[in-house]
Every structure is written in structure tokens, then in C-alpha cells.
PAZAPA-4460 file (N, C-alpha, C; in steps of 0.05 Angstrom, whole numbers, plus 32768, in hexadecimal, padded with zeros to 4 digits):
% residues 291
    n_x    n_y    n_z   ca_x   ca_y   ca_z    c_x    c_y    c_z   seq   type   mol
   7EEE   812A   7F0B   7EE6   812D   7F24   7F14   813D   7F1D     1      M     A
   7F0B   8149   7F35   7F23   8150   7F3F   7F32   814F   7F53     2      H     A
   7F47   8152   7F4D   7F56   8141   7F6C   7F58   814E   7F7D     3      P     A
   7F48   816A   7F85   7F4E   8166   7F9B   7F3A   8161   7FA6     4      D     A
   7F25   8149   7F9F   7F11   8148   7FB2   7F25   8128   7FBD     5      H     A
   7F3E   811D   7FB4   7F46   8112   7FD3   7F48   8128   7FF2     6      W     A
   7F41   8119   8002   7F40   8126   8021   7F5F   811E   802D     7      H     A
   7F7B   812C   802A   7F8D   8124   8032   7F93   8129   805C     8      V     A
   7FA4   8112   805C   7FB0   8113   807B   7FBF   8106   8089     9      T     A
   7FD2   8110   80A2   7FE5   80F9   80A4   7FD5   80F7   80C1    10      D     A
   7FC4   80F5   80C4   7FC9   80EE   80E6   7FAC   80D4   80E4    11      E     A
   7FAF   80BD   80F1   7FAB   80A7   80E7   7F90   80A7   80F8    12      V     A
   7F7F   80B8   810D   7F6D   80BB   811C   7F56   80CA   8109    13      E     A
   7F67   80DC   8103   7F50   80E0   80ED   7F4C   80DE   80D2    14      S     A
   7F5A   80CC   80CB   7F59   80BC   80B5   7F49   80A3   80B8    15      F     A
   7F4F   809A   80C9   7F35   808A   80D0   7F19   808C   80E1    16      L     A
   7F1A   80A1   80E3   7F03   80A1   80EA   7EEB   80BA   80D7    17      S     A
   7EFA   80BC   80C1   7EE8   80C1   80A8   7EF3   80A3   8096    18      R     A
   7F07   8093   8091   7F02   807D   8087   7EF3   805B   8090    19      A     A
   7EF4   8062   80AD   7EF2   804A   80B7   7EE2   803C   80B2    20      G     A
   7ED3   803E   80AE   7EB0   802A   80A7   7EB7   8028   8089    21      D     A
   7EC3   8038   807D   7EC8   8022   8061   7EE4   800E   8060    22      F     A
   7EF6   8016   8067   7F05   7FFD   806A   7EFC   7FEB   8083    23      L     A
   7EE5   7FE5   808E   7EE6   7FD0   80A2   7ECC   7FC8   808D    24      R     A
   7EB4   7FD6   8070   7EA1   7FCC   8067   7EAA   7FAE   8059    25      S     A
   7EC6   7FB0   804C   7ED6   7F97   8040   7EF3   7F97   8058    26      R     A
   7EEB   7F84   8068   7F03   7F7E   8077   7F20   7F72   805D    27      P     A
   7F16   7F66   8059   7F26   7F56   8042   7F35   7F5D   802B    28      A     A
   7F24   7F6E   8021   7F37   7F83   8016   7F44   7F94   8017    29      L     A
   7F38   7F9B   8030   7F48   7FB1   8038   7F57   7FAD   8053    30      H     A
   7F66   7F90   804A   7F83   7F86   8069   7F91   7F98   8067    31      T     A
   7F99   7FA6   8058   7FB3   7FAB   805B   7FB8   7FC4   806C    32      L     A
   7F9A   7FD9   8060   7F95   7FF8   807E   7F8B   7FF5   8085    33      P     A
   7F7D   7FE1   808F   7F78   7FD2   80AC   7F8B   7FCF   80C6    34      L     A
   7F97   7FC8   80B9   7FB4   7FB4   80C4   7FCD   7FD6   80C8    35      T     A
   7FD4   7FE3   80B5   7FE7   7FEB   80BB   7FDD   8006   80CA    36      V     A
   7FC4   8013   80CA   7FB5   8023   80D6   7FB5   801F   80F0    37      T     A
   7FA7   8002   80F8   7FAA   7FF9   810F   7FC7   8000   811D    38      E     A
   7FDD   7FEE   8112   7FFA   7FF0   811C   8005   800E   8126    39      T     A
   7FFE   8021   8113   7FFA   8040   811A   7FEF   804F   812C    40      L     A
   7FD3   8042   812E   7FC6   8047   8146   7FC9   803E   8166    41      R     A
   7FD8   8025   815E   7FDD   801B   8171   7FFF   8021   817B    42      T     A
   801A   802E   816C   802D   802B   8165   803B   804E   816E    43      H     A
   8022   805E   815E   802B   807E   8153   8034   8080   8134    44      G     A
   802E   8091   8135   803B   8092   8111   805A   8085   8116    45      P     A
   8067   8086   8119   8086   8081   8111   8083   8065   810D    46      H     A
   806D   8052   8117   8071   802F   8116   807A   802B   80FA    47      A     A
   8082   8038   80E6   8083   8033   80D2   80AA   803E   80C1    48      Y     A
   80B1   8049   80DD   80CD   8063   80D0   80C2   8079   80D9    49      G     A
   80DC   808B   80D6   80D4   80A8   80E5   80C7   80BA   80CB    50      D     A
   80C8   80B8   80BA   80AD   80C5   80A3   8092   80C4   80AF    51      E     A
   8086   80D6   80AD   8065   80D4   80AC   8059   80C6   80A8    52      A     A
   8044   80B7   80A6   802E   80A8   809C   8024   80C6   808A    53      P     A
   8010   80BD   806B   7FF9   80C8   8058   7FEC   80B3   805C    54      A     A
   7FD6   80C5   8054   7FB8   80BB   8049   7FA4   80C2   8047    55      F     A
   7F97   80B5   8033   7F85   80C3   8029   7F6F   80C6   8021    56      G     A
   7F5B   80C8   8018   7F3B   80BF   801E   7F2E   80D0   8000    57      I     A
   7F1F   80C7   7FEA   7F08   80D0   7FDE   7EF9   80CC   7FE7    58      L     A
   7EE5   80DA   7FE3   7EC5   80E4   7FEF   7EBB   80EB   7FD8    59      E     A
   7E95   80D3   7FD3   7E97   80E1   7FBF   7E6D   80E2   7FCB    60      R     A
   7E5F   80FE   7FC2   7E49   80F7   7FD0   7E42   80FB   7FEB    61      A     A
   7E57   8101   8002   7E5F   80F8   8021   7E66   80E0   8024    62      G     A
   7E71   80C5   800D   7E6F   80BF   8024   7E91   80B2   800F    63      E     A
   7E9F   809C   8020   7EBA   808F   8013   7EB3   8086   7FFC    64      V     A
   7ECD   8086   7FE8   7ED2   8075   7FD1   7EE1   805F   7FCD    65      R     A
   7EF5   8078   7FDF   7F17   806C   7FDF   7F29   8067   7FF4    66      A     A
   7F3A   805D   7FFE   7F56   8071   8010   7F6A   8066   8003    67      T     A
   7F87   8079   800B   7F9E   8070   800B   7FA9   807B   8016    68      Y     A
   7FC1   805E   8026   7FDC   806C   8030   7FF3   8062   8030    69      F     A
   8004   807D   8036   801D   8069   8036   8037   8069   804A    70      R     A
   8044   8056   804E   8059   8062   8069   806C   8064   8062    71      T     A
   8078   8083   8056   8095   8087   804E   80A6   8072   8058    72      P     A
   80BA   8068   804B   80C0   806B   802A   80B7   804B   801B    73      P     A
   809C   8044   8033   8098   8024   8023   8081   803B   8001    74      R     A
   8071   802D   7FF7   805E   8026   7FE1   804A   8038   7FE7    75      H     A
   8034   8047   7FD3   801E   804B   7FDF   8006   802B   7FD8    76      L     A
   7FF8   8036   7FF2   7FE3   8021   7FF0   7FC2   8023   7FE3    77      N     A
   7FB3   801D   7FD3   7FA1   8030   7FD1   7F87   8016   7FC7    78      V     A
   7F7C   8012   7FCD   7F5E   8004   7FD2   7F4F   8008   7FB3    79      T     A
   7F3C   7FFB   7FAB   7F2E   8001   7F94   7F33   8015   7F86    80      P     A
   7F3A   8015   7F73   7F1F   802A   7F5E   7F15   8028   7F43    81      L     A
   7F16   803D   7F38   7F09   8034   7F14   7F2F   8049   7F08    82      T     A
   7F2D   8045   7EF5   7F3E   804C   7EDC   7F3D   8071   7EE2    83      P     A
   7F1D   8078   7EEA   7F2B   8097   7EF0   7F28   80A2   7F02    84      D     A
   7F28   8099   7F19   7F3A   8099   7F38   7F4F   808D   7F3B    85      E     A
   7F53   8083   7F27   7F75   807C   7F2A   7F88   8095   7F23    86      S     A
   7F78   809D   7F0C   7F84   80B7   7EFD   7F87   80D4   7F09    87      D     A
   7F6F   80DF   7F14   7F69   80E7   7F2D   7F77   80E3   7F46    88      T     A
   7F7F   80CF   7F54   7F94   80D0   7F6C   7FAA   80D4   7F5F    89      L     A
   7FB3   80C8   7F33   7FD4   80CB   7F2F   7FD4   80F0   7F41    90      A     A
   7FC1   80F7   7F28   7FCA   8122   7F2A   7FCE   812C   7F4A    91      A     A
   7FBA   8120   7F5C   7FC1   8130   7F78   7FD1   811A   7F86    92      H     A
   7FE3   8103   7F7D   7FFE   8108   7F83   8013   8115   7F7C    93      L     A
   8014   8110   7F5D   8021   8121   7F56   8021   8138   7F55    94      A     A
   8003   814F   7F63   800A   8168   7F65   801C   8174   7F85    95      A     A
   8016   8157   7F91   8023   815A   7FA9   8043   815F   7FB2    96      L     A
   804C   8154   7F96   806B   8151   7F8D   807D   8142   7F9D    97      G     A
   8073   812E   7FAC   807C   8112   7FB1   807D   80FE   7FA5    98      H     A
   809D   80FB   7F9A   80A4   80DA   7F96   8095   80C3   7F9F    99      P     A
   808F   80AE   7F90   8081   809C   7F88   8095   8089   7F90   100      L     A
   8096   806F   7FA3   80B2   8056   7F9E   80A1   8040   7F8D   101      P     A
   8082   8047   7F86   8077   8029   7F89   8058   8032   7F8D   102      G     A
   804B   8018   7F84   802A   801A   7F8B   8020   7FF6   7F95   103      V     A
   8007   7FF4   7FA3   8007   7FD9   7FAC   7FE6   7FDA   7FAC   104      G     A
   7FD6   7FCA   7F9B   7FBF   7FC5   7F9C   7FB1   7FB7   7F8F   105      A     A
   7F99   7FB0   7F8C   7F8B   7F9A   7F78   7F97   7FA0   7F60   106      D     A
   7F99   7F87   7F5B   7FA6   7F88   7F3D   7FA0   7F9E   7F28   107      R     A
   7F84   7FA4   7F24   7F75   7FB7   7F06   7F86   7FCD   7F11   108      D     A
   7F7A   7FD3   7F33   7F89   7FF0   7F4C   7FA0   7FF8   7F3D   109      T     A
   7FB1   7FEF   7F4A   7FC6   7FE2   7F3F   7FD6   7FF1   7F1F   110      A     A
   7FCD   7FDD   7F09   7FD4   7FE3   7F01   7FC3   7FFB   7EE8   111      A     A
   7FAC   8001   7EF9   7FAA   8023   7EE8   7FB7   803C   7EF8   112      S     A
   7FBA   8033   7F13   7FC8   804F   7F20   7FE0   8045   7F15   113      F     A
   7FF7   8039   7F07   8017   8031   7F05   8010   8045   7EE5   114      A     A
   7FFA   803B   7ED5   7FEF   804C   7EBA   7FF7   806E   7EC6   115      G     A
   7FE1   807A   7ED8   7FD6   8097   7EDB   7FF5   8094   7EE8   116      A     A
   7FFE   8096   7EFA   8012   809C   7F00   8040   80A9   7EF0   117      W     A
   8034   8091   7ED9   8048   8093   7EC7   8040   80B5   7EB3   118      Q     A
   8023   80AB   7EA6   8017   80CA   7E9E   8016   80E2   7EB2   119      R     A
   8018   80E2   7EB8   801B   80F0   7ED5   803D   8107   7ED5   120      H     A
   8047   80EB   7ED8   8069   80F1   7EE9   8082   80F1   7EDA   121      T     A
   8078   80D9   7EB0   808A   80D0   7EB7   8099   80C1   7EBB   122      G     A
   8094   80BF   7EDC   8099   8096   7EE2   8094   8073   7ED3   123      A     A
   80AD   806E   7ED4   80A6   8058   7EC5   80A8   8037   7ED8   124      T     A
   8085   8032   7EDE   8079   801C   7EE9   8088   8006   7EE1   125      P     A
   808F   7FEF   7EF7   809B   7FDC   7EF4   808D   7FCF   7F06   126      A     A
   807B   7FAF   7EFE   806D   7F9C   7F02   808D   7F93   7F21   127      L     A
   8083   7F9A   7F35   8091   7F85   7F50   808D   7F6C   7F50   128      H     A
   8070   7F66   7F59   8064   7F4F   7F64   8047   7F4C   7F62   129      Q     A
   803C   7F33   7F59   802D   7F32   7F51   801B   7F1A   7F68   130      R     A
   800B   7F24   7F7A   7FFF   7F19   7F96   7FE6   7F0E   7F9C   131      Q     A
   7FDC   7EFC   7F9F   7FC3   7EF8   7FAF   7FBB   7EF3   7FC1   132      R     A
   7FAA   7EFF   7FCC   7F93   7F01   7FDF   7F80   7EEA   7FEB   133      L     A
   7F8B   7ED0   7FF5   7F77   7EC7   8003   7F68   7EBB   8023   134      Y     A
   7F5B   7EB1   8021   7F41   7EB5   8038   7F3E   7E93   804F   135      R     A
   7F4E   7E8F   8062   7F40   7E78   8063   7F2C   7E6B   8066   136      L     A
   7F25   7E55   8064   7F10   7E46   8062   7F14   7E3B   807F   137      G     A
   7F0F   7E15   8072   7F15   7E00   807E   7F2B   7DF8   8089   138      T     A
   7F30   7E06   80A3   7F54   7DF3   80A7   7F63   7DE4   80A1   139      P     A
   7F6E   7DD9   808D   7F74   7DC6   808D   7F93   7DB9   808F   140      L     A
   7F98   7DAC   8096   7FB2   7DA5   80B0   7FC6   7D99   8091   141      A     A
   7FD8   7D99   8093   7FEE   7D91   806E   7FEF   7D7D   8071   142      P     A
   7FFC   7D6C   805D   7FFF   7D53   805D   801A   7D4C   804D   143      E     A
   8023   7D49   8055   8027   7D2C   8069   8025   7D4E   808A   144      P     A
   801D   7D47   8094   8020   7D5B   80B0   8046   7D59   80BD   145      R     A
   804F   7D6C   80BF   806F   7D5E   80C8   8063   7D59   80E9   146      P     A
   8083   7D4F   80EE   8086   7D44   8108   8086   7D61   811D   147      E     A
   8083   7D69   8131   8086   7D7D   8148   806F   7D8F   8148   148      G     A
   8074   7DA2   8158   805B   7DAD   8160   8058   7DCF   8160   149      R     A
   8045   7DDD   815F   8049   7DF5   815E   8048   7E03   817D   150      S     A
   8053   7E1D   817B   804C   7E25   81A3   804C   7E45   818F   151      R     A
   8047   7E5A   81AD   8045   7E7F   81A0   8060   7E7E   81AD   152      I     A
   8069   7E8D   819E   8092   7EA6   81A1   8085   7EAA   81B4   153      A     A
   80A8   7EB1   81C3   80A7   7EAF   81E4   80C3   7EC7   81E5   154      D     A
   80BB   7ECD   81EF   80E0   7ED3   81FC   80F1   7EC1   81F4   155      E     A
   80F6   7EB4   81F8   8108   7E9F   81E9   8114   7EAA   81D6   156      R     A
   8102   7EA0   81C0   8106   7EA3   81A7   8103   7EC7   819F   157      D     A
   8107   7ED9   81AC   8115   7EF0   81A7   812E   7EF4   8190   158      R     A
   8145   7EE2   8190   8156   7EE3   817F   814A   7ED9   8169   159      E     A
   813D   7EBE   8166   8138   7EB2   8154   812A   7EC3   8146   160      Q     A
   8110   7ECD   8153   80FE   7EE2   8138   810D   7EF7   8130   161      L     A
   812B   7F0B   8141   812E   7F1B   812F   813B   7F12   811C   162      I     A
   8146   7EF9   8115   815F   7EEE   8108   8147   7EE3   80F0   163      R     A
   8129   7EDA   80F1   8120   7ED1   80E5   8117   7EF1   80D6   164      W     A
   8113   7EFE   80E2   8106   7F16   80D2   8111   7F24   80C0   165      H     A
   812D   7F1C   80BA   813F   7F2B   80AF   8147   7F22   809E   166      D     A
   8145   7F03   80A1   814C   7EE4   8088   8125   7EEB   8075   167      E     A
   810A   7EFE   8082   8102   7EF7   806E   80F5   7F0D   8060   168      F     A
   810E   7F2A   806C   8107   7F39   8057   8126   7F3E   804F   169      A     A
   813A   7F34   8045   8146   7F38   8040   8143   7F23   8020   170      A     A
   8132   7F05   8025   8122   7EF9   8012   8110   7EF9   8002   171      A     A
   80FE   7F10   800E   80EB   7F21   7FFC   80F5   7F38   7FFA   172      T     A
   8108   7F45   7FFA   8108   7F5E   7FF3   80F9   7F6C   8004   173      G     A
   80F5   7F6D   801B   80E0   7F86   802E   8100   7F9A   8037   174      A     A
   8102   7FAF   801C   8123   7FC8   8026   8113   7FD5   8040   175      A     A
   80FF   7FD9   804A   80F7   7FEA   8056   80E1   7FE7   806D   176      H     A
   80F0   7FC3   8079   80DD   7FB7   8089   80E4   7FCC   80A2   177      S     A
   80CD   7FBC   80B7   80D3   7FC5   80D6   80EA   7FC2   80E2   178      T     A
   80F1   7FD2   80F3   810A   7FBD   8107   8102   7FA8   8112   179      G     A
   811F   7F92   8110   8115   7F72   8113   8110   7F75   812F   180      A     A
   8126   7F8A   813C   811E   7F83   816B   8102   7F8C   8167   181      A     A
   80FA   7FA6   8157   80DE   7FA8   8166   80C3   7F9D   8158   182      S     A
   80C7   7F94   8149   80B8   7F7A   8139   80B4   7F6C   8144   183      W     A
   80CB   7F54   8154   80C1   7F41   815E   80BA   7F44   8176   184      A     A
   80C3   7F5D   8189   80B6   7F62   819F   8090   7F70   81A2   185      D     A
   809C   7F7A   8190   8072   7F79   8183   8060   7F56   8188   186      T     A
   8074   7F41   8174   8066   7F37   8174   8059   7F20   8186   187      R     A
   807E   7F1C   819A   8077   7F10   81AE   8065   7F1D   81C1   188      I     A
   8063   7F32   81C8   804E   7F45   81D9   8031   7F3D   81D8   189      A     A
   8035   7F33   81BF   8011   7F3A   81BA   8009   7F1B   81B0   190      G     A
   801F   7F09   81C1   801A   7EEF   81A9   800F   7EE4   818B   191      G     A
   8027   7EF7   817A   8026   7EE9   815E   8031   7EE6   8140   192      R     A
   803C   7ECF   8155   8047   7EBA   8148   8046   7EA6   8153   193      V     A
   8042   7E96   8143   8041   7E75   8140   8053   7E66   8139   194      T     A
   806C   7E5B   814E   8082   7E45   813F   806E   7E33   8141   195      L     A
   807E   7E1F   8129   8085   7DFE   8127   808C   7DF7   812E   196      W     A
   80A3   7DE7   8141   80B6   7DDE   814C   80B8   7DBB   8148   197      E     A
   80D0   7DA8   813F   80D7   7D96   8149   80CA   7D86   8158   198      T     A
   80D0   7D69   815C   80CD   7D62   816D   80DC   7D65   8189   199      P     A
   8101   7D6F   8180   8109   7D72   8194   8109   7D93   8199   200      D     A
   80FB   7DA2   8197   80F9   7DB7   819E   8108   7DD6   818F   201      G     A
   8102   7DCA   817D   8125   7DDF   8168   810B   7DEC   8155   202      A     A
   8101   7E03   8157   80F0   7E1B   8144   80FB   7E15   8128   203      P     A
   80E7   7E11   8116   80FD   7E0C   80FD   80DE   7E1F   80E3   204      V     A
   80C7   7E31   80EF   80B0   7E3C   80E0   80A1   7E51   80E7   205      S     A
   80A9   7E62   80E4   8097   7E75   80F7   807F   7E85   80E0   206      M     A
   8062   7E7F   80E9   804E   7E93   80E2   8045   7EAE   80EF   207      A     A
   8047   7EBE   80F3   8040   7EE0   80FB   8020   7EDF   80E6   208      G     A
   8014   7EF1   8101   7FF5   7EFC   8100   7FF8   7F1A   8103   209      V     A
   7FEE   7F28   80EE   7FDA   7F46   80F0   7FCE   7F44   810A   210      T     A
   7FC4   7F5E   8120   7FB0   7F64   813F   7F9B   7F5C   8129   211      P     A
   7F81   7F4C   8132   7F6E   7F57   812C   7F5A   7F6D   812B   212      M     A
   7F57   7F71   810C   7F48   7F8A   8108   7F35   7F86   80F1   213      V     A
   7F1A   7F98   8102   7F00   7F87   80EF   7EF8   7F6D   80EB   214      A     A
   7F03   7F64   80F8   7EFE   7F46   80F6   7F12   7F39   80EB   215      G     A
   7F20   7F41   80DD   7F39   7F34   80CE   7F54   7F3A   80DA   216      Q     A
   7F61   7F19   80DA   7F7C   7F1C   80DC   7F89   7F12   80C7   217      I     A
   7FA0   7F1A   80B6   7FB1   7F11   80A7   7FC1   7EFB   80AC   218      R     A
   7FD2   7EED   80AB   7FEF   7EE6   80B0   7FFC   7EE5   809F   219      V     A
   800D   7EF1   80B4   802C   7EFD   80A2   803E   7F01   80B7   220      A     A
   8065   7EFD   80B2   8063   7EF2   8099   806A   7ED4   809F   221      P     A
   8063   7EC3   8087   806A   7EA3   808E   8093   7E9A   8081   222      V     A
   8099   7E94   8093   80B9   7E8D   808E   80BC   7E71   809B   223      Y     A
   80D4   7E66   8084   80DA   7E54   8095   80FD   7E55   8085   224      T     A
   8112   7E51   8094   812D   7E4D   808D   812E   7E3D   8068   225      P     A
   8144   7E4C   805B   8145   7E36   8037   814F   7E15   8048   226      A     A
   815C   7E1E   8060   8169   7DFC   805D   814B   7DF2   806D   227      H     A
   8146   7DFD   8070   8127   7DE7   807C   8114   7DDC   807B   228      L     A
   810E   7DF5   8052   80F8   7DEF   8054   80F0   7DD4   803E   229      R     A
   80D1   7DCA   8037   80D4   7DBC   802A   80C5   7D9D   803E   230      G     A
   80C8   7DAE   805C   80BA   7D89   806D   80A6   7D95   8070   231      H     A
   809C   7DA0   8062   807B   7DAE   8077   8070   7DC5   808E   232      G     A
   808C   7DC2   8099   8094   7DE3   80AA   8079   7DEF   80AD   233      Y     A
   807E   7DF8   808C   8069   7E24   8089   8059   7E1F   8091   234      A     A
   804D   7E05   8082   8024   7DF9   807F   8020   7DF2   809E   235      G     A
   802E   7DEB   80A9   8025   7DDF   80C8   8024   7DF5   80DD   236      A     A
   8033   7E07   80D5   8035   7E26   80E4   8022   7E3C   80DE   237      A     A
   802B   7E3D   80CA   7FFF   7E4B   80AD   7FE9   7E47   80B5   238      T     A
   7FE7   7E25   80BE   7FCC   7E21   80CA   7FCA   7E21   80E4   239      T     A
   7FE0   7E1C   80EF   7FDD   7E20   810D   7FD0   7E3C   8123   240      E     A
   7FE9   7E4A   810A   7FD9   7E6A   8114   7FC2   7E70   8109   241      A     A
   7FC1   7E67   80F3   7F99   7E69   80EF   7F87   7E5E   8100   242      G     A
   7F90   7E4D   80FF   7F7D   7E39   8112   7F7C   7E58   8131   243      R     A
   7F8A   7E64   8139   7F90   7E6F   8148   7F82   7E86   814B   244      A     A
   7F78   7E91   812F   7F72   7EA6   8133   7F56   7E9C   8127   245      A     A
   7F4E   7E8E   8120   7F2B   7E83   811E   7F26   7E87   8142   246      L     A
   7F3C   7E73   8150   7F2B   7E76   8167   7F36   7E90   817D   247      A     A
   7F38   7EA5   816E   7F3F   7EB8   817C   7F22   7ED6   8174   248      A     A
   7F0E   7ECB   815F   7EFA   7ECB   8152   7F00   7ED5   8141   249      G     A
   7F14   7ED9   812D   7F15   7EEF   8114   7EFB   7ED5   80FB   250      A     A
   7EF3   7EF0   80EF   7EDD   7EE1   80E8   7EF0   7EDB   80C9   251      A     A
   7F0A   7EED   80BE   7F17   7EE5   80AB   7F36   7EDF   80AF   252      E     A
   7F44   7ED4   80A4   7F54   7EC8   80A8   7F5B   7EC3   808B   253      V     A
   7F76   7EDE   8084   7F84   7EE0   806A   7F93   7EE8   806E   254      L     A
   7FA6   7EE0   8055   7FC3   7EDC   804C   7FD1   7EE6   8036   255      L     A
   7FE3   7EF3   802D   7FE9   7EF8   800C   7FF6   7EE5   8007   256      F     A
   8003   7EE1   7FF1   8016   7ED0   7FE6   8022   7EDE   7FC8   257      T     A
   803D   7ED7   7FC4   8041   7EE3   7FA5   803D   7EC8   7F95   258      D     A
   8026   7ED7   7F81   8026   7EBB   7F69   803C   7EB7   7F56   259      L     A
   8052   7EB6   7F58   806B   7EB5   7F52   807F   7E9F   7F57   260      A     A
   8064   7E9F   7F74   807A   7E7E   7F8F   805E   7E67   7F86   261      N     A
   805B   7E59   7F78   804D   7E40   7F72   804F   7E35   7F87   262      P     A
   8057   7E2E   7F9A   8062   7E1D   7FA5   804E   7E2C   7FC3   263      T     A
   805D   7E3E   7FC8   804C   7E51   7FD8   802C   7E49   7FDC   264      S     A
   801D   7E5A   7FC7   800F   7E51   7FB9   7FEF   7E3B   7FB6   265      N     A
   8003   7E2E   7FB0   7FF6   7E07   7FBC   7FF0   7E09   7FD2   266      G     A
   8009   7E06   7FEB   8004   7E02   8006   7FEE   7E0E   8003   267      L     A
   7FEE   7E29   8014   7FD4   7E35   8019   7FBF   7E27   800E   268      Y     A
   7FBC   7E28   8003   7FA0   7E20   7FF3   7F99   7DFB   8000   269      Q     A
   7FB4   7DEB   7FFE   7FB1   7DD4   8010   7FA5   7DDB   8029   270      R     A
   7FA1   7DE5   8023   7FA4   7DEA   804D   7F95   7E00   8055   271      I     A
   7F82   7E00   8047   7F61   7E0E   8043   7F5D   7E25   8044   272      G     A
   7F68   7E3D   8030   7F6A   7E58   801F   7F69   7E54   8004   273      Y     A
   7F59   7E61   8009   7F51   7E6E   7FE6   7F47   7E8C   7FD8   274      R     A
   7F43   7E88   7FCB   7F4A   7E9E   7FB8   7F41   7EBD   7FBF   275      P     A
   7F4C   7ECD   7FC5   7F34   7EE8   7FC6   7F3B   7EFA   7FAE   276      V     A
   7F52   7F00   7FA2   7F4D   7F19   7F98   7F66   7F1D   7F8E   277      T     A
   7F7A   7F20   7F7D   7F87   7F2D   7F69   7FA6   7F3B   7F77   278      D     A
   7FB0   7F40   7F80   7FBE   7F5D   7F88   7FD2   7F61   7F73   279      F     A
   7FE4   7F79   7F6E   7FFB   7F81   7F67   8005   7F99   7F64   280      A     A
   8024   7F96   7F72   803B   7F9E   7F78   8046   7FB4   7F61   281      V     A
   8046   7FC9   7F59   805E   7FE1   7F45   8075   7FED   7F4E   282      Y     A
   808D   7FEC   7F47   809C   7FFB   7F4C   8092   8017   7F3C   283      D     A
   80A5   8027   7F40   80B6   803C   7F30   80C0   8040   7F38   284      F     A
   80E4   8045   7F28   80EC   803B   7F2C   8100   8050   7F1E   285      P     A
   80F4   8062   7F0D   80FF   807B   7EFF   80E2   808C   7F04   286      H     A
   80E3   8094   7F20   80D8   80A4   7F22   80DA   80C5   7F21   287      A     A
   80D4   80D2   7F18   80DE   80F2   7F11   80DA   80FE   7F2F   288      S     A
   80E9   8113   7F36   80F1   811D   7F49   80DE   8140   7F43   289      D     A
   80B9   812F   7F51   80B0   814B   7F4D   80AB   816D   7F60   290      L     A
   80C6   815D   7F6D   80C3   8179   7F8A   80CF   818C   7F78   291      S     A
***
């Protein structure tokens, strides 16, 4: 297959008109492209930064087979590919002359694309993170349940959310995270952050959610300040966020975990989440300048 079979666009509406049905056909597996394109559609092409996003569609016999997107300077995100398709995509992107900082995809696709990118460019891939995608089954309360209650974050919590956003970004290495103030304002306006607060009204943990697209909502981010961990606050906030998502009509409630963190993986399974599939993120720290 020739790399030119990849159709390229920088317009989200054009991308969705051709690939939207494909993405909605497997909403759990395609949760990232679904939620990112929804944000770009509703908030404009610079929702993730100054550079324009890029999208690609692989078609075969008139049907969409795979897609990719990138919101620079972040990593490339790819739907599942065969090794041959990974090779054609690497050749296609290399021919465009734009270096990539890395790739994120299901585990097998990420590995095959990283190898293909190295063959085509000389860039050395390094495994950055192994992830697991979970789907909520029956919501279960954490045991023991911490004292306190949940509530939806509002304007009085704005400064708290901004601070926690920055702390979460620093803790997870999200160097290209969206601006904290804009992030907080958008989620407050949409009622998309559940807080857990102690009996005296002090917020101690948060669980955000994405907008519902194609029947799926993803819980992200979940954050508890380091000095407040170990009390069950994150599990309680996540449980309530998941219940609210189901009550809002979501057919699937999803979340990603870092497989290097056994604590969070164990927690989410105890409150009703079940594995869907594994993902991986590779960095290309020594990518050649192809331009």
C-alpha cells in the first residue's frame, strides 16, 4: 500500500465527516480521538495550543480503516493498525517532513509504529508509559468509604482547580497540558468535575470527566494532593463521577491508568472498573530533523 492512501486534513469537520462513523463504531477503543475532536469542534482549532491540529484517514475500498490525529506539540495518536499499515503511516509522515515527539496507541500498534518510525527516520523510540483502558461495570463504593460527601465543583472552587491542575500536570509529566485557567473554567461551566470533601467542607480530591461523545464518557483526571492520599478520597470521587456519568445517559464510562502504578489499578478494579485493552506511549527523544 502506498503512503498516499492516507488522506490528510487540518480541519476537524472535514475529518469527522469522513471518519466520524468509523470512530463511533468502537467508542471505547476510540475514546481519545472522539473526545479530542469534540473539544476541537466546540472550542476551535487552537483549543490545545497555537499550532493547528493534523488528522489522517486510511481508506480501503471506500471504507475508513484507521485514523490518526496530532495536536502539536503533543504525541501522535493512532487507531489500531497492522504492522504493514504502521509502516505505510511512518513512511507517509516521514515524507511530510515533520519530526514527531512520540506516539500513543494500543500496545501492539504503538510498538509496530515506533519500530517503523525508527526504520524510516533513524529516531530511537523509548517506551514512556504502559497504560490500561478500563470500562465501568457495576459501580461499587470504596471500602472503607471515607467520611464526607461529593459535590460538583463550581466557581468557588476555581482557584483550587487551577492549582490542582498544575500539580497533576507536574506529577504526571504533562508538559504540554492545556492552560489551567481555561481548563478550570470549561469544566466548571460544564459541571464536569466531582469533588470529594471532608465533613468540614474541605475539598480533598477531584475526578473530572470528558463530554459525552458517541455514548462514552472518560474519567480524567483523578487527583488527590500527595499529603491527602491513602484515605480513599480518590476512589470516592471517582465512584461518584462514574455514577453521575451513567445517570447522564452514558453507555460506557472509561478511564486510563498507568500500569506502573499498582495502587490505582487495584483501586479502580475494586470500585467496578474492568480491563478493556492495553495502550502504550513511546517517545522519540532523538528524532532526526526531517525538514
